[in-house]
SEBADREN-111773 format. One record per residue (C-alpha): residue in three letters; residue number from 1; x, y, z. Coordinates in nm, 2 decimals, m for minus. Layout:
N
[rec "ALA"; NUM; [X; Y; Z]],
...
***
This chain:
414
[rec "UNK"; 1; [1.44; m1.16; 0.34]],
[rec "UNK"; 2; [1.44; m1.11; 0.72]],
[rec "UNK"; 3; [1.14; m0.92; 0.93]],
[rec "UNK"; 4; [1.22; m0.71; 1.23]],
[rec "UNK"; 5; [1.04; m0.91; 1.53]],
[rec "UNK"; 6; [0.88; m0.57; 1.64]],
[rec "UNK"; 7; [0.66; m0.59; 1.34]],
[rec "UNK"; 8; [0.48; m0.94; 1.44]],
[rec "UNK"; 9; [0.38; m0.70; 1.76]],
[rec "UNK"; 10; [0.22; m0.44; 1.51]],
[rec "UNK"; 11; [m0.18; m0.43; 1.47]],
[rec "UNK"; 12; [m0.39; m0.30; 1.29]],
[rec "UNK"; 13; [m0.72; m0.11; 1.22]],
[rec "UNK"; 14; [m0.98; m0.36; 1.06]],
[rec "UNK"; 15; [m1.23; m0.10; 1.01]],
[rec "UNK"; 16; [m0.98; m0.02; 0.71]],
[rec "UNK"; 17; [m0.96; m0.43; 0.63]],
[rec "UNK"; 18; [m1.37; m0.39; 0.63]],
[rec "UNK"; 19; [m1.36; m0.13; 0.37]],
[rec "UNK"; 20; [m1.12; m0.30; 0.12]],
[rec "UNK"; 21; [m1.38; m0.60; 0.15]],
[rec "UNK"; 22; [m1.68; m0.39; 0.08]],
[rec "UNK"; 23; [m1.52; m0.23; m0.19]],
[rec "UNK"; 24; [m1.42; m0.55; m0.34]],
[rec "UNK"; 25; [m1.79; m0.64; m0.32]],
[rec "UNK"; 26; [m1.89; m0.33; m0.49]],
[rec "UNK"; 27; [m1.64; m0.34; m0.76]],
[rec "UNK"; 28; [m1.82; m0.73; m0.85]],
[rec "UNK"; 29; [m2.15; m0.55; m0.87]],
[rec "UNK"; 30; [m2.26; m0.60; m0.51]],
[rec "UNK"; 31; [m2.53; m0.32; m0.33]],
[rec "UNK"; 32; [m2.30; m0.27; m0.02]],
[rec "UNK"; 33; [m2.44; m0.01; 0.29]],
[rec "UNK"; 34; [m2.15; 0.06; 0.50]],
[rec "UNK"; 35; [m2.22; 0.16; 0.82]],
[rec "UNK"; 36; [m1.82; 0.03; 0.91]],
[rec "UNK"; 37; [m1.57; 0.32; 0.89]],
[rec "UNK"; 38; [m1.57; 0.59; 1.12]],
[rec "UNK"; 39; [m1.60; 0.93; 0.89]],
[rec "UNK"; 40; [m1.88; 1.18; 0.83]],
[rec "UNK"; 41; [m2.04; 1.16; 0.48]],
[rec "UNK"; 42; [m2.09; 1.52; 0.43]],
[rec "UNK"; 43; [m1.83; 1.72; 0.27]],
[rec "UNK"; 44; [m1.56; 1.90; 0.41]],
[rec "UNK"; 45; [m1.75; 2.28; 0.45]],
[rec "UNK"; 46; [m1.68; 2.46; 0.13]],
[rec "UNK"; 47; [m1.47; 2.77; 0.27]],
[rec "UNK"; 48; [m1.24; 2.55; 0.41]],
[rec "UNK"; 49; [m1.18; 2.41; 0.06]],
[rec "UNK"; 50; [m1.15; 2.79; m0.06]],
[rec "UNK"; 51; [m0.87; 2.82; 0.24]],
[rec "UNK"; 52; [m0.71; 2.51; 0.10]],
[rec "UNK"; 53; [m0.70; 2.64; m0.28]],
[rec "UNK"; 54; [m0.58; 2.99; m0.12]],
[rec "UNK"; 55; [m0.30; 2.83; 0.05]],
[rec "UNK"; 56; [m0.16; 2.70; m0.29]],
[rec "UNK"; 57; [m0.20; 3.01; m0.50]],
[rec "UNK"; 58; [m0.03; 3.16; m0.21]],
[rec "UNK"; 59; [0.30; 2.91; m0.26]],
[rec "UNK"; 60; [0.16; 2.73; 0.10]],
[rec "UNK"; 61; [0.37; 2.38; m0.05]],
[rec "UNK"; 62; [0.67; 2.36; 0.10]],
[rec "UNK"; 63; [0.84; 2.27; 0.43]],
[rec "UNK"; 64; [0.72; 2.42; 0.75]],
[rec "UNK"; 65; [0.85; 2.37; 1.13]],
[rec "UNK"; 66; [0.80; 1.96; 1.23]],
[rec "UNK"; 67; [0.56; 2.12; 1.52]],
[rec "UNK"; 68; [0.38; 2.29; 1.26]],
[rec "UNK"; 69; [0.31; 2.64; 1.18]],
[rec "UNK"; 70; [0.34; 2.91; 1.39]],
[rec "UNK"; 71; [0.02; 3.06; 1.35]],
[rec "UNK"; 72; [m0.17; 2.76; 1.34]],
[rec "UNK"; 73; [m0.02; 2.66; 1.66]],
[rec "UNK"; 74; [m0.09; 2.97; 1.79]],
[rec "UNK"; 75; [m0.46; 2.94; 1.70]],
[rec "UNK"; 76; [m0.51; 2.57; 1.86]],
[rec "UNK"; 77; [m0.37; 2.70; 2.16]],
[rec "UNK"; 78; [m0.64; 2.98; 2.19]],
[rec "UNK"; 79; [m0.88; 2.71; 2.09]],
[rec "UNK"; 80; [m0.77; 2.45; 2.36]],
[rec "UNK"; 81; [m0.72; 2.72; 2.64]],
[rec "UNK"; 82; [m1.05; 2.84; 2.55]],
[rec "UNK"; 83; [m1.27; 2.49; 2.55]],
[rec "UNK"; 84; [m1.07; 2.34; 2.84]],
[rec "UNK"; 85; [m1.00; 2.61; 3.07]],
[rec "UNK"; 86; [m0.62; 2.56; 3.08]],
[rec "UNK"; 87; [m0.36; 2.82; 2.97]],
[rec "UNK"; 88; [m0.19; 2.72; 2.65]],
[rec "UNK"; 89; [0.12; 2.78; 2.50]],
[rec "UNK"; 90; [0.22; 2.77; 2.10]],
[rec "UNK"; 91; [0.53; 2.61; 2.23]],
[rec "UNK"; 92; [0.30; 2.26; 2.42]],
[rec "UNK"; 93; [0.13; 2.20; 2.09]],
[rec "UNK"; 94; [0.27; 1.99; 1.76]],
[rec "UNK"; 95; [0.05; 1.95; 1.47]],
[rec "UNK"; 96; [0.06; 1.60; 1.32]],
[rec "UNK"; 97; [m0.10; 1.44; 1.02]],
[rec "UNK"; 98; [m0.40; 1.30; 1.20]],
[rec "UNK"; 99; [m0.48; 1.17; 1.54]],
[rec "UNK"; 100; [m0.30; 0.86; 1.48]],
[rec "UNK"; 101; [0.01; 0.98; 1.52]],
[rec "UNK"; 102; [m0.03; 1.16; 1.84]],
[rec "UNK"; 103; [m0.10; 0.82; 2.00]],
[rec "UNK"; 104; [0.20; 0.68; 1.83]],
[rec "UNK"; 105; [0.46; 0.91; 1.93]],
[rec "UNK"; 106; [0.30; 0.97; 2.26]],
[rec "UNK"; 107; [0.34; 0.65; 2.35]],
[rec "UNK"; 108; [0.72; 0.62; 2.19]],
[rec "UNK"; 109; [0.83; 0.89; 2.41]],
[rec "UNK"; 110; [0.72; 0.80; 2.72]],
[rec "UNK"; 111; [0.68; 0.40; 2.75]],
[rec "UNK"; 112; [0.99; 0.19; 2.78]],
[rec "UNK"; 113; [1.04; m0.16; 2.75]],
[rec "UNK"; 114; [0.78; m0.35; 2.98]],
[rec "UNK"; 115; [0.63; m0.05; 3.13]],
[rec "UNK"; 116; [0.24; m0.08; 3.18]],
[rec "UNK"; 117; [m0.03; 0.14; 3.01]],
[rec "UNK"; 118; [m0.39; 0.09; 3.10]],
[rec "UNK"; 119; [m0.61; 0.16; 2.81]],
[rec "UNK"; 120; [m1.00; 0.10; 2.71]],
[rec "UNK"; 121; [m1.15; m0.24; 2.63]],
[rec "UNK"; 122; [m1.36; m0.26; 2.36]],
[rec "UNK"; 123; [m1.11; 0.05; 2.19]],
[rec "UNK"; 124; [m0.98; 0.22; 1.94]],
[rec "UNK"; 125; [m0.76; m0.06; 1.81]],
[rec "UNK"; 126; [m0.44; 0.16; 1.80]],
[rec "UNK"; 127; [m0.39; 0.20; 2.17]],
[rec "UNK"; 128; [m0.33; m0.18; 2.20]],
[rec "UNK"; 129; [m0.14; m0.19; 1.90]],
[rec "UNK"; 130; [0.12; 0.11; 1.95]],
[rec "UNK"; 131; [0.14; 0.00; 2.35]],
[rec "UNK"; 132; [0.26; m0.39; 2.20]],
[rec "UNK"; 133; [0.49; m0.20; 1.95]],
[rec "UNK"; 134; [0.66; m0.03; 2.18]],
[rec "UNK"; 135; [0.75; m0.30; 2.42]],
[rec "UNK"; 136; [0.50; m0.18; 2.68]],
[rec "UNK"; 137; [0.30; m0.39; 2.83]],
[rec "UNK"; 138; [m0.11; m0.34; 2.77]],
[rec "UNK"; 139; [m0.32; m0.38; 3.06]],
[rec "UNK"; 140; [m0.69; m0.38; 2.95]],
[rec "UNK"; 141; [m0.99; m0.22; 3.16]],
[rec "UNK"; 142; [m1.31; m0.35; 2.99]],
[rec "UNK"; 143; [m1.57; m0.12; 2.99]],
[rec "UNK"; 144; [m1.92; m0.25; 3.05]],
[rec "UNK"; 145; [m2.23; m0.23; 2.93]],
[rec "UNK"; 146; [m2.43; m0.15; 3.31]],
[rec "UNK"; 147; [m2.21; 0.13; 3.36]],
[rec "UNK"; 148; [m2.29; 0.30; 2.98]],
[rec "UNK"; 149; [m1.92; 0.19; 2.89]],
[rec "UNK"; 150; [m1.73; 0.45; 3.11]],
[rec "UNK"; 151; [m1.44; 0.37; 3.35]],
[rec "UNK"; 152; [m1.50; 0.16; 3.64]],
[rec "UNK"; 153; [m1.30; 0.38; 3.90]],
[rec "UNK"; 154; [m1.28; 0.06; 4.17]],
[rec "UNK"; 155; [m1.12; m0.17; 3.85]],
[rec "UNK"; 156; [m0.91; 0.13; 3.73]],
[rec "UNK"; 157; [m0.71; 0.08; 4.09]],
[rec "UNK"; 158; [m0.69; m0.22; 4.12]],
[rec "UNK"; 159; [m0.51; m0.19; 3.77]],
[rec "UNK"; 160; [m0.28; 0.00; 3.87]],
[rec "UNK"; 161; [0.07; m0.12; 3.98]],
[rec "UNK"; 162; [0.45; 0.05; 4.04]],
[rec "UNK"; 163; [0.46; m0.02; 3.65]],
[rec "UNK"; 164; [0.17; 0.16; 3.54]],
[rec "UNK"; 165; [0.32; 0.46; 3.31]],
[rec "UNK"; 166; [m0.02; 0.57; 3.13]],
[rec "UNK"; 167; [m0.35; 0.55; 3.13]],
[rec "UNK"; 168; [m0.54; 0.61; 2.81]],
[rec "UNK"; 169; [m0.90; 0.79; 2.82]],
[rec "UNK"; 170; [m1.12; 0.86; 2.53]],
[rec "UNK"; 171; [m1.47; 1.06; 2.57]],
[rec "UNK"; 172; [m1.70; 1.03; 2.41]],
[rec "UNK"; 173; [m1.55; 0.69; 2.32]],
[rec "UNK"; 174; [m1.54; 0.47; 2.03]],
[rec "UNK"; 175; [m1.69; 0.26; 1.96]],
[rec "UNK"; 176; [m1.99; 0.26; 2.21]],
[rec "UNK"; 177; [m2.08; 0.68; 2.21]],
[rec "UNK"; 178; [m2.03; 0.68; 2.61]],
[rec "UNK"; 179; [m1.88; 0.91; 2.78]],
[rec "UNK"; 180; [m1.63; 0.95; 3.11]],
[rec "UNK"; 181; [m1.87; 1.21; 3.39]],
[rec "UNK"; 182; [m1.66; 1.48; 3.49]],
[rec "UNK"; 183; [m1.63; 1.31; 3.86]],
[rec "UNK"; 184; [m1.47; 1.03; 3.81]],
[rec "UNK"; 185; [m1.23; 1.23; 3.53]],
[rec "UNK"; 186; [m1.12; 1.38; 3.88]],
[rec "UNK"; 187; [m1.07; 1.02; 4.04]],
[rec "UNK"; 188; [m0.82; 0.98; 3.74]],
[rec "UNK"; 189; [m0.69; 1.28; 3.79]],
[rec "UNK"; 190; [m0.61; 1.20; 4.12]],
[rec "UNK"; 191; [m0.50; 0.90; 4.08]],
[rec "UNK"; 192; [m0.23; 1.00; 3.81]],
[rec "UNK"; 193; [m0.12; 1.27; 4.07]],
[rec "UNK"; 194; [m0.09; 0.98; 4.32]],
[rec "UNK"; 195; [0.10; 0.71; 4.14]],
[rec "UNK"; 196; [0.29; 0.98; 3.89]],
[rec "UNK"; 197; [0.13; 0.83; 3.54]],
[rec "UNK"; 198; [0.07; 0.99; 3.21]],
[rec "UNK"; 199; [m0.27; 1.02; 3.05]],
[rec "UNK"; 200; [m0.32; 1.02; 2.72]],
[rec "UNK"; 201; [m0.67; 1.22; 2.61]],
[rec "UNK"; 202; [m0.81; 1.12; 2.33]],
[rec "UNK"; 203; [m1.07; 1.43; 2.29]],
[rec "UNK"; 204; [m1.12; 1.36; 1.91]],
[rec "UNK"; 205; [m1.51; 1.34; 1.93]],
[rec "UNK"; 206; [m1.53; 1.62; 2.18]],
[rec "UNK"; 207; [m1.78; 1.89; 1.98]],
[rec "UNK"; 208; [m1.95; 1.56; 1.84]],
[rec "UNK"; 209; [m2.18; 1.54; 2.21]],
[rec "UNK"; 210; [m2.50; 1.53; 2.21]],
[rec "UNK"; 211; [m2.61; 1.65; 2.58]],
[rec "UNK"; 212; [m2.39; 1.87; 2.81]],
[rec "UNK"; 213; [m2.05; 1.98; 2.74]],
[rec "UNK"; 214; [m1.73; 1.81; 2.67]],
[rec "UNK"; 215; [m1.51; 1.75; 2.95]],
[rec "UNK"; 216; [m1.12; 1.73; 3.01]],
[rec "UNK"; 217; [m0.89; 1.55; 3.24]],
[rec "UNK"; 218; [m0.65; 1.85; 3.19]],
[rec "UNK"; 219; [m0.90; 2.06; 3.37]],
[rec "UNK"; 220; [m0.81; 1.95; 3.70]],
[rec "UNK"; 221; [m0.51; 2.08; 3.93]],
[rec "UNK"; 222; [m0.17; 1.93; 3.82]],
[rec "UNK"; 223; [m0.35; 1.74; 3.52]],
[rec "UNK"; 224; [m0.21; 1.96; 3.28]],
[rec "UNK"; 225; [0.17; 1.86; 3.32]],
[rec "UNK"; 226; [0.08; 1.51; 3.30]],
[rec "UNK"; 227; [m0.16; 1.55; 3.00]],
[rec "UNK"; 228; [m0.12; 1.44; 2.65]],
[rec "UNK"; 229; [m0.48; 1.57; 2.50]],
[rec "UNK"; 230; [m0.56; 1.42; 2.13]],
[rec "UNK"; 231; [m0.77; 1.61; 1.90]],
[rec "UNK"; 232; [m0.81; 1.75; 1.53]],
[rec "UNK"; 233; [m1.03; 1.81; 1.21]],
[rec "UNK"; 234; [m1.08; 1.46; 1.08]],
[rec "UNK"; 235; [m1.43; 1.41; 1.25]],
[rec "UNK"; 236; [m1.55; 1.78; 1.35]],
[rec "UNK"; 237; [m1.44; 1.94; 1.02]],
[rec "UNK"; 238; [m1.55; 1.63; 0.83]],
[rec "UNK"; 239; [m1.15; 1.65; 0.70]],
[rec "UNK"; 240; [m1.05; 1.29; 0.71]],
[rec "UNK"; 241; [m0.87; 1.27; 0.45]],
[rec "UNK"; 242; [m0.68; 1.60; 0.48]],
[rec "UNK"; 243; [m0.47; 1.47; 0.76]],
[rec "UNK"; 244; [m0.46; 1.69; 1.02]],
[rec "UNK"; 245; [m0.44; 1.62; 1.37]],
[rec "UNK"; 246; [m0.27; 1.79; 1.70]],
[rec "UNK"; 247; [m0.14; 1.70; 2.03]],
[rec "UNK"; 248; [m0.13; 1.90; 2.32]],
[rec "UNK"; 249; [0.13; 1.82; 2.63]],
[rec "UNK"; 250; [0.39; 1.96; 2.84]],
[rec "UNK"; 251; [0.63; 2.19; 2.65]],
[rec "UNK"; 252; [0.95; 1.93; 2.66]],
[rec "UNK"; 253; [0.76; 1.63; 2.55]],
[rec "UNK"; 254; [0.65; 1.86; 2.26]],
[rec "UNK"; 255; [1.00; 1.88; 2.17]],
[rec "UNK"; 256; [1.03; 1.56; 2.17]],
[rec "UNK"; 257; [0.75; 1.43; 1.98]],
[rec "UNK"; 258; [0.85; 1.74; 1.70]],
[rec "UNK"; 259; [1.18; 1.56; 1.64]],
[rec "UNK"; 260; [0.96; 1.21; 1.64]],
[rec "UNK"; 261; [0.78; 1.43; 1.34]],
[rec "UNK"; 262; [1.11; 1.53; 1.20]],
[rec "UNK"; 263; [1.29; 1.13; 1.21]],
[rec "UNK"; 264; [0.90; 1.01; 1.03]],
[rec "UNK"; 265; [0.77; 1.26; 0.84]],
[rec "UNK"; 266; [0.94; 1.60; 0.87]],
[rec "UNK"; 267; [0.61; 1.81; 0.90]],
[rec "UNK"; 268; [0.22; 1.82; 0.80]],
[rec "UNK"; 269; [0.11; 1.96; 0.47]],
[rec "UNK"; 270; [0.12; 2.35; 0.48]],
[rec "UNK"; 271; [m0.19; 2.42; 0.25]],
[rec "UNK"; 272; [m0.38; 2.15; 0.46]],
[rec "UNK"; 273; [m0.29; 2.35; 0.81]],
[rec "UNK"; 274; [m0.39; 2.68; 0.65]],
[rec "UNK"; 275; [m0.75; 2.51; 0.56]],
[rec "UNK"; 276; [m0.75; 2.38; 0.91]],
[rec "UNK"; 277; [m0.68; 2.72; 1.06]],
[rec "UNK"; 278; [m0.91; 2.87; 0.89]],
[rec "UNK"; 279; [m1.13; 2.62; 0.96]],
[rec "UNK"; 280; [m1.12; 2.66; 1.34]],
[rec "UNK"; 281; [m1.11; 3.05; 1.25]],
[rec "UNK"; 282; [m1.44; 3.05; 1.02]],
[rec "UNK"; 283; [m1.77; 2.99; 1.05]],
[rec "UNK"; 284; [m1.90; 2.73; 1.27]],
[rec "UNK"; 285; [m2.24; 2.60; 1.14]],
[rec "UNK"; 286; [m2.12; 2.35; 0.92]],
[rec "UNK"; 287; [m2.04; 2.13; 1.24]],
[rec "UNK"; 288; [m2.38; 2.23; 1.42]],
[rec "UNK"; 289; [m2.54; 2.10; 1.11]],
[rec "UNK"; 290; [m2.34; 1.82; 1.10]],
[rec "UNK"; 291; [m2.36; 1.70; 1.48]],
[rec "UNK"; 292; [m2.78; 1.82; 1.45]],
[rec "UNK"; 293; [m2.79; 1.55; 1.14]],
[rec "UNK"; 294; [m2.61; 1.31; 1.35]],
[rec "UNK"; 295; [m2.85; 1.32; 1.67]],
[rec "UNK"; 296; [m3.13; 1.26; 1.44]],
[rec "UNK"; 297; [m2.97; 0.92; 1.26]],
[rec "UNK"; 298; [m2.85; 0.82; 1.65]],
[rec "UNK"; 299; [m3.23; 0.85; 1.72]],
[rec "UNK"; 300; [m3.34; 0.64; 1.42]],
[rec "UNK"; 301; [m3.07; 0.40; 1.43]],
[rec "UNK"; 302; [m3.13; 0.36; 1.80]],
[rec "UNK"; 303; [m3.48; 0.27; 1.80]],
[rec "UNK"; 304; [m3.45; 0.06; 1.48]],
[rec "UNK"; 305; [m3.19; m0.18; 1.63]],
[rec "UNK"; 306; [m3.43; m0.23; 1.93]],
[rec "UNK"; 307; [m3.69; m0.37; 1.74]],
[rec "UNK"; 308; [m3.45; m0.63; 1.61]],
[rec "UNK"; 309; [m3.50; m0.97; 1.78]],
[rec "UNK"; 310; [m3.22; m1.05; 2.01]],
[rec "UNK"; 311; [m3.02; m0.67; 1.98]],
[rec "UNK"; 312; [m3.04; m0.42; 2.29]],
[rec "UNK"; 313; [m2.83; m0.10; 2.20]],
[rec "UNK"; 314; [m2.79; 0.17; 2.48]],
[rec "UNK"; 315; [m2.81; 0.52; 2.34]],
[rec "UNK"; 316; [m2.43; 0.70; 2.25]],
[rec "UNK"; 317; [m2.44; 1.02; 2.45]],
[rec "UNK"; 318; [m2.15; 1.15; 2.19]],
[rec "UNK"; 319; [m1.93; 1.03; 1.91]],
[rec "UNK"; 320; [m2.14; 0.87; 1.57]],
[rec "UNK"; 321; [m2.16; 0.50; 1.68]],
[rec "UNK"; 322; [m2.42; 0.29; 1.79]],
[rec "UNK"; 323; [m2.31; m0.02; 2.00]],
[rec "UNK"; 324; [m2.54; m0.28; 2.06]],
[rec "UNK"; 325; [m2.53; m0.61; 2.26]],
[rec "UNK"; 326; [m2.62; m0.90; 2.01]],
[rec "UNK"; 327; [m2.55; m1.18; 2.23]],
[rec "UNK"; 328; [m2.91; m1.28; 2.25]],
[rec "UNK"; 329; [m2.93; m1.34; 1.84]],
[rec "UNK"; 330; [m2.60; m1.51; 1.79]],
[rec "UNK"; 331; [m2.70; m1.76; 2.03]],
[rec "UNK"; 332; [m3.04; m1.79; 1.88]],
[rec "UNK"; 333; [m2.91; m1.82; 1.49]],
[rec "UNK"; 334; [m2.61; m2.00; 1.58]],
[rec "UNK"; 335; [m2.34; m1.80; 1.57]],
[rec "UNK"; 336; [m2.05; m1.83; 1.78]],
[rec "UNK"; 337; [m1.90; m1.49; 1.75]],
[rec "UNK"; 338; [m2.00; m1.10; 1.67]],
[rec "UNK"; 339; [m1.72; m1.15; 1.37]],
[rec "UNK"; 340; [m1.96; m1.42; 1.24]],
[rec "UNK"; 341; [m2.30; m1.20; 1.25]],
[rec "UNK"; 342; [m2.05; m0.93; 1.07]],
[rec "UNK"; 343; [m1.95; m1.12; 0.80]],
[rec "UNK"; 344; [m2.35; m1.27; 0.77]],
[rec "UNK"; 345; [m2.46; m0.93; 0.77]],
[rec "UNK"; 346; [m2.18; m0.80; 0.50]],
[rec "UNK"; 347; [m2.23; m1.13; 0.25]],
[rec "UNK"; 348; [m2.59; m1.18; 0.29]],
[rec "UNK"; 349; [m2.77; m0.87; 0.42]],
[rec "UNK"; 350; [m2.52; m0.62; 0.20]],
[rec "UNK"; 351; [m2.47; m0.41; 0.50]],
[rec "UNK"; 352; [m2.09; m0.39; 0.65]],
[rec "UNK"; 353; [m2.03; m0.32; 1.01]],
[rec "UNK"; 354; [m1.79; m0.43; 1.25]],
[rec "UNK"; 355; [m1.79; m0.69; 1.51]],
[rec "UNK"; 356; [m1.64; m0.62; 1.84]],
[rec "UNK"; 357; [m1.33; m0.79; 1.78]],
[rec "UNK"; 358; [m1.26; m0.49; 1.60]],
[rec "UNK"; 359; [m1.20; m0.27; 1.90]],
[rec "UNK"; 360; [m0.93; m0.50; 2.11]],
[rec "UNK"; 361; [m0.82; m0.81; 2.27]],
[rec "UNK"; 362; [m1.10; m0.99; 2.40]],
[rec "UNK"; 363; [m1.09; m1.06; 2.77]],
[rec "UNK"; 364; [m1.12; m1.44; 2.83]],
[rec "UNK"; 365; [m1.41; m1.34; 3.09]],
[rec "UNK"; 366; [m1.60; m1.16; 2.82]],
[rec "UNK"; 367; [m1.89; m1.39; 2.74]],
[rec "UNK"; 368; [m2.11; m1.09; 2.58]],
[rec "UNK"; 369; [m2.14; m1.02; 2.20]],
[rec "UNK"; 370; [m2.13; m0.65; 2.03]],
[rec "UNK"; 371; [m2.13; m0.50; 1.67]],
[rec "UNK"; 372; [m2.04; m0.16; 1.59]],
[rec "UNK"; 373; [m2.26; 0.06; 1.32]],
[rec "UNK"; 374; [m2.16; 0.40; 1.22]],
[rec "UNK"; 375; [m2.46; 0.66; 1.20]],
[rec "UNK"; 376; [m2.29; 0.89; 0.96]],
[rec "UNK"; 377; [m2.52; 0.78; 0.63]],
[rec "UNK"; 378; [m2.81; 0.89; 0.47]],
[rec "UNK"; 379; [m3.12; 0.88; 0.67]],
[rec "UNK"; 380; [m3.24; 0.68; 0.37]],
[rec "UNK"; 381; [m2.89; 0.45; 0.40]],
[rec "UNK"; 382; [m2.99; 0.37; 0.78]],
[rec "UNK"; 383; [m3.40; 0.31; 0.74]],
[rec "UNK"; 384; [m3.23; 0.07; 0.43]],
[rec "UNK"; 385; [m2.95; m0.12; 0.65]],
[rec "UNK"; 386; [m3.18; m0.17; 0.92]],
[rec "UNK"; 387; [m3.47; m0.30; 0.73]],
[rec "UNK"; 388; [m3.18; m0.53; 0.56]],
[rec "UNK"; 389; [m3.06; m0.66; 0.88]],
[rec "UNK"; 390; [m3.37; m0.77; 1.05]],
[rec "UNK"; 391; [m3.51; m0.95; 0.69]],
[rec "UNK"; 392; [m3.20; m1.12; 0.64]],
[rec "UNK"; 393; [m3.18; m1.27; 1.03]],
[rec "UNK"; 394; [m3.58; m1.38; 0.99]],
[rec "UNK"; 395; [m3.46; m1.59; 0.69]],
[rec "UNK"; 396; [m3.39; m1.89; 0.88]],
[rec "UNK"; 397; [m3.28; m2.07; 0.55]],
[rec "UNK"; 398; [m3.05; m1.80; 0.50]],
[rec "UNK"; 399; [m2.86; m1.81; 0.80]],
[rec "UNK"; 400; [m2.85; m2.21; 0.81]],
[rec "UNK"; 401; [m2.69; m2.21; 0.47]],
[rec "UNK"; 402; [m2.44; m1.94; 0.63]],
[rec "UNK"; 403; [m2.36; m2.12; 0.90]],
[rec "UNK"; 404; [m2.32; m2.44; 0.71]],
[rec "UNK"; 405; [m2.08; m2.29; 0.47]],
[rec "UNK"; 406; [m1.90; m2.13; 0.77]],
[rec "UNK"; 407; [m1.85; m2.45; 0.93]],
[rec "UNK"; 408; [m1.76; m2.66; 0.60]],
[rec "UNK"; 409; [m1.47; m2.38; 0.58]],
[rec "UNK"; 410; [m1.38; m2.46; 0.93]],
[rec "UNK"; 411; [m1.32; m2.83; 0.89]],
[rec "UNK"; 412; [m1.14; m2.75; 0.60]],
[rec "UNK"; 413; [m0.88; m2.53; 0.75]],
[rec "UNK"; 414; [m0.85; m2.79; 1.00]],
***
């Protein structure tokens, strides 16, 4: 049976592959602390779950408009108007099952074969995957540690060509926890206006910020008309499995995206939209408490990582990821890449993390190694994970044994 060639251009989210490996090891009786998957460990607030039950009892189990329930879209429009400082109409909102579809649909709707899309590297892997799948040309913009993983505007200018059709920004950022300062967002906006490209602004972590306020590129003059805001409930309300996300975009584009929804999933589940609407209208204490907990976990894990020989970790400003530089540790222990360190920590230390290969195709000139740790777990789990990482890396015999196993497998495969 033949498979379409375009499928070979489709990437994946490696975090789910690691999660499958974690579950397999756990099924065999292994004790694994998973700091790999990006979802809050806390439960969805009870008032939101009650709203879902209420929706079921009301019979909200049927189709709704592909763009989303009118009442919910009105609530989203009001929320985005208030938080971003821009006027938003319900017709400019499209509700989708999770955040990924906005990436998927926006790129399909806006990018032609050969069009260039500039995206952050490291970054959420679905950006690169969807650019390739659509036939576009991915143009990575490296986020450097010495800039706290923000955009280098000078380098961005050098990447723009007459084929540039979109720039993707993500602030707060996955996997680094970095943010793009307001002044830099303003400069990106001026470039968008000058060179006439779309900006896909992934703001899924906008409520998970530890200092200051979240800034959106849509606030600048002329940018509402060329910005696609991606947001949703997965992270903010601990609703990853509920699959509720939304995009805010110009009305004409919203119509096309809604048609893509019609052609793919018909609509987002009605009773989950009802619950998500109640989440936005209801008490926000659960969000505040969750972020306060993340802040404590952030300080705990960053301090612990910086005590490990060969690790250096900046303090993230948002999201819930630590992204330490592990180059010295890898070189000292004999690991060629952070992927090998990732595998060592999983199989020998019982701690699941993600190596930087999980966040986009590496640039040839990139000689640094990083891993991502999600600090959404309990304080006890984080302390134990740090203890396991430090002890396993200090165990020379264990490291040498693992490296010998790796090199033996390499020799067999070649």
